[in-house]
N, C-alpha and C positions, 0 to 999 in steps of 0.2 A: 587268870582265866584266859582260855584260848578259844577264839570264835572263828569258824570257817564260814565265810560269806561267799555264796555262789548265786548265780542267776542264769536264766536263758539256757537251760539244758537242751531244750528242743528235742527231746528223746524221739527217735524214729522220724526225724525231719526227712521228707521225701527228697530223693536225689533226682534232679531234673536234667536231662540232656546228656549226661556223661556216658550213659549206656550206648549212645550212638557211635562212640569212638572205638576203633579197633584197639584192643589191648588195655582199655581203661580198667583200672582196679575197682570195679563197681562194688563188689561185695565188701571190700575193705573200707571204702568210703561210706557206703550205706550203713555199715555197722559202727561208724566212728562215734556217733553221739552216745550209744550205749557203752562203749568201752571208756569214753571220757567220763561218763557218769560213774562207772565202776572205779576209775582212778580217783574221783572225788571221794568216794566212800573209803577207798584204800588209804588215802591221805588223812582223812578224818581219824581213822583208827590208828594209823601209824604215828600221827602227831598227838594222839590222845587229847583231842580237842574236847572242850566242855559242852559245846553246842554247835549245831550246823543251822544256818539260816539261809533260806532260798527266796530270792526276791522276784518270783514270777517266771512264767513260761517254762515250767517243767516239761510240758508237752508242746508239740507244734500245732495242735489242733485236735479235733475229735479222733479217737482211736479207730484205726481200720479194723482192729479186733482187740480182744482182751489181752493179748500178749504184751502190748505196750504198758498197760496198767500193771500187769503182773510183774513185769521186769522192775518197774519202779517200786512196787511193794517189796519185792525181794531185796532191793538195795536198802530200803528203810529198815527192813528186818535185820539186816547185817548191823546197822547202826544201833538198833534196839538191843541186839545181843551184846554189843560193846558198851551198853549203858549210856549212849550219846543221844540226847534229845534233839529233835529237829523241828524247826518252825518254818512254815511255808505260807506264802501268799500266791494267789493266781495273778496272771498277767493277761494281756490282750489275746495271746494265742491259746491259753487254756482257761479262759473265762468260764464262769458258770453256765453261760448261754452257749458255749462252744462244745465243751466236753460233756457228752450226754451220759456216758457210763460212769460208774463209780465202784470202788472196792473199799472194804473196811481197812482203815489205816492201822498200823501197829501202834501200841500204846505210847511209844516215845514221840509220836508225830502229832503236831498241832497244825491244822489248817485254819488260818485266821479268817474272820468273817469277810464276806463280800458286800455286806450291807452297811457296815459302819466300822470305824476304827476299833480294833479290839486290842486289849492289853493282856499279855500273858506274862505272869510272874513266875520265875523259877527261883524258889526261896533259897535253896542251898547254894545258889550262885550269886545271890543278891542282884539278880538280873531281871529287867523288864524288857519285853519285846513288844513293840507296838506296830500294827500294820493293818492294812485293808486291801483285800484283793478286788478283782474285777468281776462285777455281776454280768457285764456284757463286754463284747469285744471292743467297742469304742467308748472310751471314758474321756470326756473333755473337761470335767470339773477338776478343780484343785483339791484332790483328796487330802493332801497334807494339811490344808488349812483347818480341817476338823480334828486333827490328831490332838490328843490331850497334852498338857505340859508334863515334863518329866517329873517323876518322884525323886526329890533330892537325896533320898536314902538308897536309891537303886541306880545301878549302871543301866542306862536306858538306850536301847537300840531302836531306830525307826526303820521299818522295811517299807519300801515304796517302789512300785513299777511305774516309771515315769520317763518322759522325755526331758524333764527339768525345764529349762528355758529354751529348748530346741536343740536338736542335734541332726546334722546332715544325714539323710538316708533313713531317718526314723520318724514315724508318725507322731504327731503332737498329742500324746496321750497323757492324762493326769498331769498337765503342766503345772509347774510351781517355780519358786525362786529360792535361791540360797538364803535370802533373808527370812523367808517363811520357815525354812528348815531350822535355821539358827534360833529362831524365836521360841522353839519348843524346849530348848535346854537339853536336848539329847546329847550323849557322848559320841555316838556313831550313827551315821545314816548309811544303811545298806541298800543301794539302789539296784534296779534292774531295767531292762528294755534296750539299753544301748549296748551294742556288741563289741565295742572297742573299750578296753580298760582305760579308765580315766579317774584320777584323783582330783575331785572338784575343789576341795578345801581340806584343811587340816585342823581348823578350830571352829566347829568340831570337824571330825573326819567325815567327809561325804564322798563316797566311793562307788563308781561303776566298776564291777569286777570284769565286765565283758562276758561273752558266752564261754562255755567250757570247751567248745569245739567249733572251729570254723566250719561253715556249711557250704561255702563256694569260694571261688577265687577272688571275690571282692573282700572277703574276711581273712586278711593275711596276718601272718605273724603269730607269736605265741598266744594261746588262749588258756584260760583256767579260772581259778578262784582266788580269793584274798584271805590270808591268814592274819587275824587280828590278835595281838597280845595285850592284855590288860593287867596292870599292876597298881594296887592301891586305888582302884577306881578310875585310873587314867590309862588311855591308850599309849603304849610305849613302843609298839612296833606294828607295821602294816606291810605285809609281804605278798607279792604276786607269786602264786604257785601254779606252774604250768601243768595242765592236765590233758591237753590235746594229744591225739594219736595220729592225726593227719594234719600236716602243716602246709597251709596254702601260702604261696610266695610269688612275687613278681621277679622276673629275670629280664631286665632291660640291658641290651648289649649295644654299645656305640660302635658301629662298624666303620667309622670315618677313615681309619687308617688301614683297613683290611683290603688286601688286593684282590682276593678271589674267594669263591665259595668255600674252599677247603680251609682257608684261614678263619673264616667266620665260624664254620662248624667246630673247628678246634677250640676257638674261644668259648663257644657255647658249652662245649664239653668241660672246659675248665670251670666255668661257672656252675655247672651241674655238680661237679665234685665238691665245690665249696658249699653249695646248698645241701648236699648230702651230709656233710660234716655238721653244719648248723642245725639240721633237723634231728641229729642223733639217730635213735632207733625208729623214729617216726617215718611214715610215708610222706615224702615231699611232693606236693602237686604244684608245678610251676607254670605260670603263664609267661611265655617268652615273647619279647618284642624287640625287633631289630630296628635301630634308628641310625641317623647320621648320613651325611653326604659321602657315599662310599664308592671307591673304584669297583667294588664287587656288585654294585646295584643291578646292572643289567643282567649279570649272570644269575643273580638270585631271582629276578623277576621273570626270566625266561621260563623257569620251571618252578613256580612257587609251591606246587603240591609235592614235587620231588624233594624240595628243600625241607618242607614240613615233615615229610616222612623220615628224612635223614636225621632231623632234630629229635624226633620221637625215638628213633633207633639209638641215638647217642644217650638219650635219657634212660632207656632200658638198660644199657650197658653200665650206667652209673650206679645201678642197684638202688631200689627204694626211692627212685625219682620218676615221676611221670609228667610229661609235657602235656598239660591240659589244652593249651591253645598256643599257636604260633602265628604272630602277626608281623608282616613286613611293612615297615614304615620308613624305609630308607629312601634316599634321593641320590641323584648322581652329582658328582663334583661339578664345580662351576663351569669348567671348560666344556662340559657336555650339555649345559643348559640350552644350547642352541636348538636342540630337538623340541623343546617346549614351544618354540616359536613357529613350528610347522603349522600350516594352515589347518590341517585336520585336527591336530592336537588343540589348537586354540579354540576351534568350534566346539570340540568335545568338552574342554574345560569350562567354557561358558555355560554349556547346557548342564554340566554337573553342578556348577555353582547355583544355577537357577533352581534345579531340583532339590538340592540340599537346603536351600532357603525357603522352599515352599512345600511343607509337609503334605499338603493336599495333592500336589502334582506327583510327589513320590509315591503316595498311597495308591494312585491309579495303577501302578505297575504290580502291586502285590497280587492282584487277582490273576495276572498272567502267569504266575509261578505255581498256581494250584496244581496243574497237571504235573509239573516237575516234582513238586512235593510228594504227590501220590506215587509217582514212579520211583523216586528215590527211596521212599519208605518200603516199597515192595522189594527193591534191590537189596536194601539193608537186611530185610528179613531173609532173603535168599542166600545172603553171605557172599554174593558174587562180586561185589564192588567194595571200595573203601567206604567205611561207615561215615555217615553224615548226620549231624544233628538236624533232623527235618523240622523240629519245632521252631528253629530260627529262620527258616526260609520264608522270605516275604516280609519279615519284620522290618521296621524302619532302620534299625541298626544294620541288619544284613544287607539291605538295599544300598545304604550309604557306603558300606565296605565294598560292595560289588562295583559301584561307580568309581571309587578311588582306584580300585585294582585295575579296572579297565583302562583308565588313563595311563597308569604306570606301565601296564603291559604293552600298550601301543607305543609309548616312548621307548621302551626297551627293544621292541622289534625294529623301530626306526634306527636306533643306535646300532643294532646288530647288522642291519642292512647296509649301514654306512661304513662298516669296517671290513 
């Protein structure tokens, strides 16, 4: 028996901020969750799996229109035509209280109860699938505690959308423990909610497959589903199957030994070429960060926007690579640290430290940027200036970045004036 376990499809997850950047492949990224879902179905059919199980968050929230639901029904219909049953539970993003619309599911698809643990038996596979979806977005009870014990005559899978005992970056929904899951006697636990693939245990198998498609630059690396092979009632193989069509990645470059901007750009170009190969046919979205005590530091900081534009240009030349963000975090070599002792720099650094350590003080400056946000939004619409993500302006993260950049720019100008 072959089981394809997926979770967190987040079909039509909204794309935030990327449309503000000139040259951003908006349409390709916006459609990525649908194409990854199509790859999920393609894989199920090509691998001739016996069942597909989905552990929550098929959708990212209520549908903007019926096209989201119709797309999902169309993919289920493809599996129905291939004779592949599908078992689904809801999660926090597509809970019964969140998704208000509904469409008739194909006959191959079972949506398990949101009110209590439900057992679905597929007789010709000697398989039982147990699961409970979310009635509301916030579920703080241990749902697994109420799951029934396994039928010893059946291969039993538990489906659960859960944070387990806690995972960074994920809300603590339906918390439970490995001991609770083991106590049920199931052969495989198919989990959802955590977007990073993780094998929690192998006796029994407890697996987060991760989401099928990364949705932003914090969800890096391969994304996909898990293919489970069962022989004689035992799991014999558990394979990660990549399904993503857009691959988010980080590109950190140590510029410590680089003499000038040209050498830095050349190194970034080499990294983009490597990223292009690693991503295969996928679009690679890279978040670039320059670090290290570099002789090129002042040259980079004199024109950070020009450097960012050059990095984006190099990415375009790499083909199928887009630089989503470029961050300068370099410093000058030790023999130039004397500029940090300048009276003005010392005063500015002290104020920056004070503001960074006091969120209330930092927040006072956010209102002063309202007019700038409005003007930039108008300029972005007119197409007359470089696009800026206006949603970030005035946020604590943006203000902190501006403070750090101002200090480095002043030091770079002082160093420039001394040469």
